[in-house]
C-alpha positions as CSV (number, residue, x, y, z in Angstrom):
1,X,-34.8,136.3,12.8
2,X,-32.5,133.4,14.5
3,X,-30.5,131.1,12.2
4,X,-31.6,127.4,12.9
5,X,-29.0,125.2,14.7
6,X,-27.8,122.2,12.8
7,X,-28.0,120.3,16.1
8,X,-31.8,120.9,15.8
9,X,-32.1,119.0,12.4
10,X,-31.5,115.2,12.8
11,X,-29.7,113.7,9.9
12,X,-32.3,111.2,9.4
13,X,-34.8,114.2,8.6
14,X,-33.0,115.1,5.9
15,X,-33.3,111.7,4.3
16,X,-37.0,112.0,4.8
17,X,-36.8,115.3,3.0
18,X,-34.8,113.8,0.1
19,X,-37.3,111.0,-0.3
20,X,-40.3,113.4,-0.2
21,X,-39.0,115.3,-3.0
22,X,-38.5,112.4,-5.0
23,X,-41.7,111.1,-4.2
24,X,-43.9,114.3,-4.1
25,X,-45.9,112.6,-1.6
26,X,-45.7,111.4,2.3
27,X,-47.2,107.9,1.1
28,X,-44.5,107.4,-1.6
29,X,-41.8,108.4,0.5
30,X,-43.0,106.2,3.4
31,X,-43.1,103.4,1.2
32,X,-39.7,103.9,-0.3
33,X,-38.3,104.4,3.6
34,X,-40.6,101.7,4.8
35,X,-42.2,103.9,7.5
36,X,-45.8,105.2,7.9
37,X,-46.9,108.2,6.0
38,X,-47.8,110.0,9.3
39,X,-43.9,109.5,10.2
40,X,-42.9,111.3,7.4
41,X,-45.3,114.0,7.5
42,X,-44.4,114.7,11.0
43,X,-40.5,114.5,10.2
44,X,-41.3,117.3,7.2
45,X,-43.6,119.3,9.6
46,X,-40.8,119.4,12.4
47,X,-37.9,120.3,9.7
48,X,-40.1,123.3,8.7
49,X,-40.5,124.4,12.1
50,X,-36.8,124.4,12.8
51,X,-35.9,126.1,9.4
52,X,-38.8,128.5,10.0
53,X,-40.1,128.3,6.5
54,X,-42.7,126.1,4.6
55,X,-41.3,123.3,2.3
56,X,-44.4,122.0,0.8
57,X,-47.9,123.0,0.1
58,X,-50.5,120.3,1.3
59,X,-52.8,120.1,-2.2
60,X,-55.9,117.8,-2.1
61,X,-54.0,115.4,-5.0
62,X,-50.5,115.8,-3.3
63,X,-47.8,117.8,-2.6
64,X,-46.2,120.9,-4.2
65,X,-42.6,121.8,-3.2
66,X,-42.1,125.4,-2.4
67,X,-39.1,127.4,-3.9
68,X,-37.3,127.2,-0.6
69,X,-37.6,123.4,-1.0
70,X,-36.1,123.1,-4.3
71,X,-33.1,125.3,-3.3
72,X,-32.6,123.3,0.1
73,X,-32.7,120.2,-1.8
74,X,-29.5,121.4,-4.2
75,X,-27.7,121.7,-1.0
76,X,-29.0,118.8,1.0
77,X,-29.0,116.1,-1.8
78,X,-25.2,116.4,-2.7
79,X,-24.4,116.3,1.0
80,X,-26.3,113.0,1.4
81,X,-24.8,111.5,-1.4
82,X,-21.2,112.1,-0.2
83,X,-22.5,110.6,3.3
84,X,-23.7,107.5,1.6
85,X,-20.6,107.1,-0.6
86,X,-18.3,107.4,2.5
87,X,-20.6,104.7,4.3
88,X,-20.5,102.4,1.2
89,X,-16.7,102.8,1.1
90,X,-16.3,101.5,4.7
91,X,-19.1,98.8,4.3
92,X,-17.7,97.5,1.3
93,X,-14.3,97.3,2.5
94,X,-15.6,95.1,5.5
95,X,-17.6,93.1,2.8
96,X,-14.4,91.8,1.0
97,X,-13.8,88.0,0.7
98,X,-11.2,86.2,2.6
99,X,-7.6,86.1,1.1
100,X,-7.9,89.8,-0.1
101,X,-10.5,89.2,-2.9
102,X,-12.9,92.0,-3.6
103,X,-16.6,91.6,-2.9
104,X,-18.6,90.9,-6.1
105,X,-22.0,91.9,-6.9
106,X,-23.8,89.8,-9.5
107,X,-26.9,91.6,-11.0
108,X,-29.5,90.9,-13.8
109,X,-30.9,94.3,-15.6
110,X,-33.5,94.6,-18.1
111,X,-31.6,95.1,-21.7
112,X,-33.4,98.7,-22.3
113,X,-32.5,99.8,-18.9
114,X,-28.9,98.6,-19.0
115,X,-28.1,100.3,-22.3
116,X,-29.8,103.8,-21.7
117,X,-29.3,104.2,-17.9
118,X,-26.7,101.9,-16.3
119,X,-23.9,101.9,-18.6
120,X,-23.9,105.7,-18.4
121,X,-23.4,105.7,-14.5
122,X,-21.0,102.8,-14.3
123,X,-18.3,105.3,-13.2
124,X,-20.5,106.7,-10.5
125,X,-20.7,103.1,-9.3
126,X,-17.0,102.6,-9.3
127,X,-16.7,105.8,-7.4
128,X,-19.1,104.7,-4.7
129,X,-18.0,101.1,-4.7
130,X,-14.1,100.8,-5.4
131,X,-13.9,97.4,-3.7
132,X,-16.7,96.0,-5.5
133,X,-16.2,93.6,-8.8
134,X,-19.6,94.3,-10.6
135,X,-21.1,91.3,-12.7
136,X,-23.9,92.5,-14.7
137,X,-26.2,90.4,-17.2
138,X,-28.8,91.7,-19.3
139,X,-31.7,89.7,-20.1
140,X,-35.4,90.3,-21.0
141,X,-36.3,87.1,-19.2
142,X,-37.9,87.1,-15.8
143,X,-34.6,86.0,-13.9
144,X,-34.8,84.3,-10.5
145,X,-32.1,85.4,-8.3
146,X,-31.9,82.3,-6.4
147,X,-31.7,79.9,-9.3
148,X,-29.8,82.0,-11.8
149,X,-27.2,82.9,-9.1
150,X,-27.5,86.8,-9.0
151,X,-27.5,88.8,-5.7
152,X,-30.4,91.0,-7.0
153,X,-32.3,91.5,-10.3
154,X,-34.0,94.7,-11.6
155,X,-37.6,93.8,-12.8
156,X,-40.4,95.5,-14.6
157,X,-43.8,94.8,-13.6
158,X,-46.7,94.7,-11.4
159,X,-45.0,93.1,-8.5
160,X,-46.3,90.4,-6.5
161,X,-43.9,87.5,-7.7
162,X,-43.9,84.5,-5.4
163,X,-40.6,83.2,-3.9
164,X,-38.5,86.4,-3.9
165,X,-38.5,89.7,-1.7
166,X,-39.2,92.7,-3.9
167,X,-38.6,96.2,-3.4
168,X,-40.2,99.1,-5.3
169,X,-37.7,101.4,-6.9
170,X,-39.8,103.8,-9.1
171,X,-42.9,104.3,-11.1
172,X,-43.0,105.1,-14.7
173,X,-44.9,107.4,-17.3
174,X,-45.1,107.3,-20.8
175,X,-45.1,110.1,-23.4
176,X,-44.7,110.6,-27.1
177,X,-41.2,111.7,-28.1
178,X,-39.4,112.1,-31.3
179,X,-36.4,113.9,-32.7
180,X,-36.6,117.7,-33.2
181,X,-36.1,117.2,-36.9
182,X,-39.1,115.3,-37.1
183,X,-41.2,117.5,-35.4
184,X,-39.9,120.2,-37.5
185,X,-41.1,118.3,-40.6
186,X,-44.5,117.2,-39.4
187,X,-45.5,120.0,-37.2
188,X,-46.5,122.2,-35.6
189,X,-49.0,120.4,-33.9
190,X,-52.5,122.0,-32.8
191,X,-53.9,119.0,-31.2
192,X,-52.8,115.5,-29.8
193,X,-55.0,114.0,-32.6
194,X,-52.5,115.4,-35.2
195,X,-50.1,112.7,-34.2
196,X,-51.9,110.4,-36.3
197,X,-50.4,111.8,-39.4
198,X,-47.0,111.1,-37.8
199,X,-45.0,107.7,-38.7
200,X,-45.4,105.8,-35.3
201,X,-42.9,103.4,-33.6
202,X,-44.0,100.7,-31.4
203,X,-42.5,98.5,-28.8
204,X,-43.9,96.0,-26.1
205,X,-44.5,98.9,-23.7
206,X,-47.4,98.1,-21.5
207,X,-48.7,101.5,-22.2
208,X,-48.9,101.7,-26.2
209,X,-50.2,103.9,-29.1
210,X,-54.0,102.5,-28.4
211,X,-54.1,103.6,-24.8
212,X,-52.6,106.8,-25.3
213,X,-54.8,107.9,-28.2
214,X,-57.5,106.6,-26.1
215,X,-56.7,109.0,-23.4
216,X,-56.8,111.8,-25.8
217,X,-60.1,111.1,-27.5
218,X,-58.8,109.6,-30.6
219,X,-61.0,106.3,-31.4
220,X,-59.7,105.0,-34.6
221,X,-55.9,105.6,-34.3
222,X,-53.4,104.3,-37.1
223,X,-51.9,100.9,-36.2
224,X,-49.0,100.6,-38.9
225,X,-45.4,101.6,-38.5
226,X,-42.2,100.1,-37.2
227,X,-42.2,97.2,-34.4
228,X,-39.3,96.7,-32.1
229,X,-39.1,94.2,-29.1
230,X,-36.4,96.2,-27.3
231,X,-37.3,99.9,-26.0
232,X,-34.0,101.1,-26.4
233,X,-33.9,100.2,-30.2
234,X,-37.1,101.7,-30.4
235,X,-35.8,105.0,-28.7
236,X,-32.9,105.0,-31.2
237,X,-35.0,104.8,-34.1
238,X,-36.9,107.8,-33.1
239,X,-33.7,109.8,-32.3
240,X,-32.5,109.0,-35.9
241,X,-36.1,110.7,-37.3
242,X,-37.8,107.4,-38.1
243,X,-41.1,108.3,-36.2
244,X,-42.6,108.9,-32.9
245,X,-42.3,106.5,-29.8
246,X,-44.2,106.1,-26.7
247,X,-41.0,106.9,-24.4
248,X,-40.7,105.5,-21.1
249,X,-39.8,108.3,-18.6
250,X,-37.1,106.3,-16.9
251,X,-35.3,105.7,-20.1
252,X,-35.5,108.9,-21.9
253,X,-34.2,111.0,-19.4
254,X,-30.8,111.8,-20.7
255,X,-32.2,112.0,-24.1
256,X,-34.7,114.9,-23.3
257,X,-32.0,116.7,-21.4
258,X,-29.5,116.5,-24.3
259,X,-32.2,117.5,-27.0
260,X,-31.8,114.3,-29.0
261,X,-35.6,113.5,-28.3
262,X,-38.3,116.2,-27.5
263,X,-42.0,115.6,-26.5
264,X,-44.3,115.6,-29.4
265,X,-47.1,116.4,-27.2
266,X,-47.2,116.7,-23.4
267,X,-50.1,114.3,-22.6
268,X,-48.6,111.4,-20.2
269,X,-50.2,108.3,-19.2
270,X,-48.9,106.3,-15.9
271,X,-47.4,102.8,-16.4
272,X,-49.5,99.8,-14.8
273,X,-45.7,98.6,-14.4
274,X,-42.9,99.8,-12.0
275,X,-39.1,98.9,-11.4
276,X,-38.6,96.5,-8.6
277,X,-35.3,95.5,-6.9
278,X,-35.7,91.6,-6.6
279,X,-33.6,89.3,-4.4
280,X,-33.6,85.6,-2.7
281,X,-36.2,85.6,0.0
282,X,-34.8,86.3,3.5
283,X,-31.3,86.8,2.6
284,X,-30.0,90.0,4.3
285,X,-27.1,91.5,2.3
286,X,-25.7,95.2,3.4
287,X,-24.0,95.4,-0.1
288,X,-27.2,95.1,-1.8
289,X,-28.9,97.4,0.4
290,X,-26.2,100.0,-0.4
291,X,-26.8,99.2,-4.3
292,X,-30.3,100.2,-3.8
293,X,-29.6,103.3,-2.4
294,X,-27.2,104.1,-5.4
295,X,-29.9,103.0,-7.7
296,X,-32.2,105.5,-6.1
297,X,-29.5,108.3,-6.1
298,X,-28.4,107.8,-9.5
299,X,-30.8,105.8,-11.9
300,X,-34.3,106.4,-10.1
301,X,-34.0,109.9,-9.1
């Protein structure tokens, strides 16, 4: 068997592969890359032909990566990140303001996302953008980047806002999570309905307990419990053992990885809201484009 020549693998094809692994669909990768789904499919097919291995199983309801694809991603993604980092360093040097002043990036971020994901990734931001002065504001309000003086904002919603350019960053799912200790005290669970005996925590998540219990066939769920307007505070209360909360998948990733939170039941619901990068309409900004790449790599991977 001949070893594929790297000259036969265009660099942008690896970007298509990376996006497909992230989205698990050709259409999702196409939306992320702003190309057609058929273009993504053709690039993946050509990559499979060059490598001589299948990367995805084409299923009726999506894609299933092969073991070869998972192993390949472990090598490809760090390489792509290094390339993006090198490009951003050069680009941000050129984006500096006159008289030696560094380029500033002013962003507005949702409070829960800022405290659960952004704060812990600031070192990565500084490494990729050493010549950028970051100014990050946190507000639950629907900021207008033009009116409020931001280069861009991260919004959580259904999209379709007038007067701005909005780029989809990621979708989200919700599932019930709690502390390991609470699960030991109230478990084990033999059905999803058993969660009705747990103390519940509520926030302003668009998918709440009513929707979740309805999805598992519980028609009369309990309605009491702690209520918070900030999802990050609700997650903190759950980690402290005060109850079970509907965890937003993009906010709980680190807590699940560390074991601070665990799934109380594996049933997930897709949120009707998504994360969006919003910027002033028709305003091109290379630094914001690079910031979006960093968000996808570090926050919404």
